[in-house]
N, C-alpha and C positions, 0 to 999 in steps of 0.2 A: 485418626491421629488428631490430637488437639492441638491448637495453636494457642491456647490460653498461656499467657505469661512469656511467650516468644517475643524477642525484640524484633521490630520491622527491620527489613532489609535496608542496606545503605541507599540513600537517596541518589548516589552516583551510579547505581546500576542501571544498564541500558540493554536493550534487545540488540545484539550486534549484527546478526545476520539470519537470514532464512534460507533453507536449502529445499528445494522443490524437485519432486520426481515428476519428470516430464516425458512426453512421448517421443518428441523430436527437438533436439538441442537448437538446429537452425532455425526452426520456426520460432521457438521461444527467444532466441536472440533478435530475431527480426521485430518481435514485439517489445521486449524489455530494452533494447538497444535502439533498434530503428525507430519505434513509435514513442517510448517514454523518454528516450534519451541517456539511458545509462551508458557506462563506458566499459568495454570488455577488458578485463584485466588479465585474465590467463585462460587457457583451454587445456584440457586433458583429452587429446585427440577428438573424436567425434561423440564422445560419451559425457563430457562434463564441460562446464563454462562458469566463470565467476565475473560477475559484473558489479560495478559500483557508481557512486556519485562522489566526484571530487578526489578520486585517487586512493580511497580506502581500499584494503586488499580485496574485500568484497561485501556487499551488502545483501546481493541475492546470488546463490549457487544453483545451477540448473544441472540435472544429471539424468541419464537414462540407464543408470545402473540396474535397476529393477523394473523399469518402466517402458523401455523401447518400444514404441509401437502401440502402447497400451492406451486404455480408455479411462476417463474420470471414474472415481467412485460412484456407485449408484446412490441416489437419494435414500435417506434413512441410515447411513453408515456414518461412523465417527471419522474424524480427520480435521484437516485445516479448514476453518470457516473462511477466513480471508487473511491475506497479508496486508499491512498498512504501510503506505509510504508517506512520511511527513515531509512536507514542502516547507521552507523556511518562510515564505511570505504568501499573502492572498494573490499576488501578482504572479508568483511561480505557479500557483494553483490553476490560475487562469490560463496560463501558457500550456499547462499540461491538458486542460480542456480542449484547447485549440488543436493540440497535436492529435487528441483523440478524434475530434470532429474531422480534421484533414484526412485522417485515415479511414473514416467511416466506421469508427468502433463504437457500437452501442452502449449506452449506460444502463446498467440495472437500476440505478437510482441515484438521487443527489440529495443531501440533507444538511441543514444547519442543525448542529446539536448544542448550540450555545457556547460551548467551549471550543468548537472546531466547526469548520465546514468540510464536507466529504463529497466525493465522487466515488461511485461503486461500479464496478465492471468485472468482467471475466477475461482471463489470459486465454491463449490458445488451447491450453489443456483444461479450461473451466474452472481454474483455481480462482477464488474470489480475491479481488483486489481492491482496496480502498486507497485512494489518493486523497490526502487532506492536508490542511493547515491549521494550526492552533492559534487560536485568539491569544493575546497576553493574559497571563493568570489573573491579573488584577481585574480584567473585564469578564471573567467567567461568571455566569449566573449563579446567585446564591440565595438561600431561603433566609427569612427574617433572622434565623438563630446562626446564620453563617455556613450552614451545610451547602455542599455542592448540589446544584438543581438543573442537571443536564435535561435536554428535551430533544425531540425530534420534529422538525419543521421542514417544509419544502425549501430547497435552496433555489433561488432565483438564478438561473443559468446566464440569462441575458445579462443581468447586473454584473454577475462575476466576469463575464467577458469583457465588460467595459473597463476593466482593470488595465492600467498601462501595461505594455509588454515588459516582461522581466528581462 
């Protein structure tokens, strides 16, 4: 299928939510609500839960409809690489790091991408999770001709933690 001549999608389009198959809803709620601080909005018995930030109907849905007691997909298979949770400020990202450290949750990595700073980890079902904040668009790195010039450098976690509490 060719995209030649196709008009770009509206700049107002956003990813509204992600729906994850999990092995245990309670365990997932302990992570997404208990550690990261999302709010439980609604449950459907023991099989599904919907969580959000700021009272939205849901940003993340968790269900066991096809996965109760299941295991993560093996390496070498297709599927979700990670879900990305955008924090409004660098201080909010620092708060997220403090929450992870307080719970003893290990990071898979941490990176400065020029446009954003990111923390990478796994949820209880081994789903990849990226916690990040975007720098203001005018601060994004650019080439001499104005093209975006993202990169990956080590993120200084100690310096991030020096951010004032959100």
